[in-house]
C-alpha positions in Angstrom: 108.1 107.7 114.3 109.6 104.2 115.5 108.2 100.8 115.2 109.1 97.9 117.6 108.1 94.3 117.2 108.3 90.5 117.9 106.3 87.8 116.9 102.5 89.0 117.5 103.1 92.3 118.6 103.8 95.8 117.3 104.6 99.0 118.9 104.2 102.4 117.1 105.8 105.1 119.1 104.3 108.6 118.0 105.6 112.0 118.7 102.9 114.2 120.3 102.1 117.3 119.0 102.7 119.2 122.3 105.8 118.6 124.9 102.8 117.8 127.4 102.4 114.3 126.7 103.5 110.9 124.8 101.9 108.0 123.1 102.0 105.2 121.1 99.8 102.2 119.3 100.1 98.8 120.4 99.0 95.8 118.4 98.3 92.8 120.5 96.2 90.0 120.9 94.5 91.0 117.7 93.6 94.2 119.0 94.8 98.0 118.5 95.5 100.1 121.4 96.1 103.6 121.8 98.0 104.4 124.9 98.5 108.4 125.9 100.5 110.0 128.4 98.9 113.2 128.9 99.8 115.8 131.7 101.0 112.6 134.0 97.7 110.7 133.4 97.9 107.6 131.5 94.8 106.9 129.1 94.5 103.4 127.6 92.0 103.2 124.5 90.7 100.0 122.6 90.4 101.6 119.3 87.7 98.9 117.9 85.7 99.8 121.6 86.1 103.1 120.7 84.6 102.9 117.4 81.8 100.4 118.4 78.5 101.0 117.1 80.0 103.7 114.4 80.3 103.3 110.8 83.4 104.5 109.2 82.6 107.9 107.9 79.0 107.5 108.2 78.8 104.3 106.2 81.3 105.0 103.4 84.1 102.8 104.8 87.4 102.8 103.1 87.5 100.0 100.8 91.1 98.7 99.5 91.6 95.9 96.8 95.0 94.9 95.6 94.9 94.9 91.6 98.3 94.0 90.5 102.1 94.7 91.3 104.3 94.8 88.2 108.3 95.2 88.1 109.8 97.6 86.2 112.9 96.3 86.2 114.4 99.0 88.4 116.5 98.3 91.6 116.3 100.5 94.4 118.4 100.7 98.0 116.1 102.1 100.6 117.4 102.3 104.3 120.7 100.2 103.6 118.4 97.2 101.8 118.0 96.3 98.1 114.8 96.1 96.7 112.9 96.2 93.0 110.6 98.9 92.0 107.0 97.9 91.3 104.1 99.8 90.0 101.4 98.7 92.5 97.6 99.3 91.1 94.8 99.2 93.8 91.4 100.3 94.3 90.5 102.5 96.8 86.9 103.6 97.7 85.9 102.7 94.2 88.9 104.6 92.4 91.9 102.9 90.7 95.1 104.2 92.1 98.8 103.6 91.3 102.4 104.4 92.8 105.7 103.0 92.5 106.8 100.8 95.3 110.2 99.4 96.3 109.7 96.0 97.7 112.3 93.6 99.2 112.6 89.7 99.7 115.1 90.4 102.8 114.0 88.6 105.6 114.6 91.8 107.9 112.4 93.9 105.7 109.5 91.1 105.4 109.4 90.7 109.1 109.4 94.4 109.7 106.9 94.9 106.9 104.6 92.4 108.3 104.5 93.9 111.7 103.5 97.2 110.9 100.9 95.6 108.3 99.4 93.6 111.0 98.9 96.8 113.0 97.5 98.5 110.0 95.0 95.7 109.2 94.0 95.9 112.9 93.7 99.6 113.2 91.6 99.2 109.6 89.6 96.6 111.0 88.7 98.5 113.9 87.6 101.4 111.9 84.9 99.3 110.0 87.6 99.2 106.8 87.1 96.3 104.6 90.4 95.2 103.0 89.4 92.6 100.4 92.2 91.3 98.4 94.6 93.4 100.1 97.8 94.7 99.4 99.2 93.3 102.6 98.1 89.8 101.5 99.7 90.2 98.6 103.1 91.1 100.0 102.7 88.3 102.2 101.5 85.5 99.8 104.8 86.8 97.7 107.1 86.8 100.6 107.9 90.9 100.2 108.3 93.8 102.6 107.9 97.3 101.4 110.7 99.8 101.6 108.8 102.9 100.1 105.8 104.0 98.3 105.7 107.0 96.2 106.3 110.0 98.3 103.8 109.0 101.1 106.3 106.4 103.1 109.8 105.5 103.1 111.6 103.3 105.9 114.4 105.3 107.2 116.0 102.6 109.1 115.5 99.0 110.6 117.3 97.8 113.5 117.1 94.1 113.8 117.1 92.8 117.5 115.4 91.7 120.3 112.9 94.0 121.9 112.3 93.6 125.6 108.7 92.2 125.8 107.6 94.5 128.7 107.7 97.4 126.1 104.3 95.4 124.7 102.4 95.4 127.9 99.6 97.6 128.5 99.9 100.0 131.7 98.1 98.7 134.5 97.4 101.7 136.2 95.1 103.6 133.7 92.3 105.9 132.9 90.2 103.3 130.2 88.4 105.5 127.7 84.9 104.7 127.5 83.0 103.7 124.3 81.9 106.8 122.1 78.3 107.4 122.5 75.9 106.4 119.3 
């Protein structure tokens, strides 16, 4: 997976399971869009519209709440960037969880992290999830970016630079997916 971003836009390019198509998610104008090209047909899906009227998992929406981030005193280098190891604790759907994360104050990492966290928040909102006192809110408040989270997430590389603005446009000639029936 690769992520492209600029001020206010994020594009997450995703490899497709089969060779018959390609796709990406686009965060723009406060909305998350899924764009897929399957066998030559471009489909655009407004993720909030797709979920309209459907509470997440039958009303048991994911709820996440940041509890604490405690520096461990360890340093780490991830994707060529220096960071500090923290013990991150949060509550998710009623259960307290914790994991080691690598956080950095490097402006490039912070900008990258803010881009994908904005997309994640947009997707969570589209799916009906509640993010009270979120991890991303803590990172923004502290001016930190995330490079690694346990064994589930690790940045491989960040290549700063200007992205062609056309990469954040929605395709014009598309099949618009309708809302899911109730």
